[in-house]
Steps between C-alpha positions, in 0.01 A plus 500: 500500500175523309555393141152513362145598575338278765186316397244316711510129427137417570361167609516345154880500475681186602814533710799332337722545804426160650822359352702764685719782376701443182857615477429638153178573314540541124224670303495376140588154367664606174870439425635737767266379774525127434876501445550697821269265689712206384826667605367600842340162566838351414644716781252338739269800536123474534372649175143573393410615148168659418359588159167646395465229235500122493784331309556429221371833376534690174772764499571751224870492415725450199632188668864537395738361760864604451794267555600700808152442648521129427845486657379689807221247554740214449255217435339328203175669397370174355162523323472872586768570237329562165787584265876522542627813323828446319514817290383859492371671185577874517346731242345840429147512353548141387796602284876448517458201731801336657495175695723447801541135587571453870648207685408405758135583434428867562158457655184297507132579482235407756131559561469681827209298635715186478830661602356676805323183614828310472678752724213503749487120522876496556466745790216303658696177468777667699255586779340835414125533567284641219161666549320548170224755436624702796541867408704755693283781643706692756774466761598641836851475644577470871836485675560135419255392229268594215127428511378450145133532420400279209175422327479186715610635835814603688851359470798600715865489399842637584565618143252590227651461152304641207539317169154575366592646164495830315165605648608394851226544759760497778704775338197715420367470854819531703746694281274714281362461148762733349808302603541307175488630143386261230418488129251291302578207274277286283528141384311253288496126544482390139433144386652497150416320180628144469878472464581858603645413841730242346603746230582766758713261703659536843563872464381816672448806281561860607392780265652830610219703349211274591328810631605866515768545766510129579523148365290201407562135582401158376553213744413144390319278748401135472182562297483877450699823473513774759521828307520842661607864492650720768660841540680628814347840421143368508266587219143470378326288237698190590248274328551686174879476534475131582281435195748686279784296646332162449400592145869527405582133567408207279495254791218694666264522203159327491515377860254246633432709811627818667451621858606855593603607849644816651705548815739739672876481551641672813822673394597720794474526875483878518622539858725192508294383794496123539450455875290663766526341840407135473364531146720436193419534129625256237496460122230688311352624828832680559519639145789274399440432130761613248439764234675361191292185445245543779624181667370440851531129579877492553495811717211360702693178562819694575325724753368185670852359519629827645221509759578143604869587534419807707283297736763227530780752560303678773398167651206522733580867553299632208200299619527644850576863422361727233807706412695264274601684180714227344245407235487858365879527516544185293243616244680832461834328460408204279178573311437872463822576305395242238153652477645849460727380219204329330306828519785691336526242224125517442521879460789467255343230283134596496545877466706441185391152387613512137843640585543264794398197298720577198810592702462284810285196436631444145858571603685170533726652763203560727195290409621193689474718812129550437455128466688467828255736666213272397666194650653677799857417399558874467403743776331832422776701666769316308318539170436870559865552593624321187262700282612830655870415479459387139346829389554617229666176376160332475395767249749354251356282222461135586418200287123462521215325322376639172314814595124528460443127462187372670548185704314175430356471849 
């Protein structure tokens, strides 16, 4: 089956096929690709990873890693861990703040250049081969293999697994540019005035009106804050909304340096298409970020774990034949229901942010559930179910902070 447009290689391209056919070729060395490479190498498969960039490389991301993501990885992040997050600050327009202490720690923060390099090194140490500065160009599938044209030549594999992010070249070429819907987000890396990081402490802040129809966050790192705004409904003028958000917080005033960056968050796979023949999509490339907080790292890692399980369950069969559907079946059973619940919660909270904050987030009967969503101790489906079953009980008055009080952060 022809997957993409053929292109002539020309005499200048170097053939990379001298090492033989790989069992699996992974495009993209981010969290999904590197974690999957580790898991498959652990199974004894011949795994090659390619990425258009050399590592370490800069990567735009809030860098919040939930407890469930840390537990899924199951190893010490060492120096890649910047800050352990032991509490969440939940507020609305920097007013009526409540603090939810969480034990064990709810999350940690990382810088993606360091975190991704750690995962990649771990995969290579297990036996995966990494080819840097090798971009995907096109692919053609035959009865028993995929020939992948890269910027450095041709590679052949039994399975081609795309983990090359929200703007996936593999997805755009082989599945169509309209498969995934995404929205913009904007962040600032902000190096604060002396003493502000210590004053802020080991907390992550979530402002449920950080921008219209969305929220703002403040994540402390080792020497700076990551500050950003996001809405599942999209929106324009994100820089203006981000500046308004940062202006509301004392810890962010008179910074030493600020660097702004924008990116996209893939919230939906419109056709629920995750496999086509010998090509599978993972993580952001598959449109597997969640809508409530815009989190993508956990779902990228989880999709990698599911892919590894599908390959192990099918044994050599999925490498030999092209009709295995187990990966898609597991995604639909284990991941998509959570993403649907997150989307419903995002609609509820961000369409009516003031009402949702005052009656849900400030409600002591419910707000621990929101903290649980941040850490992963509470699933989106479970939280949505509890919220629905509790209606209209959660509309009853609940003991809350003094209204209208601006926080000291």
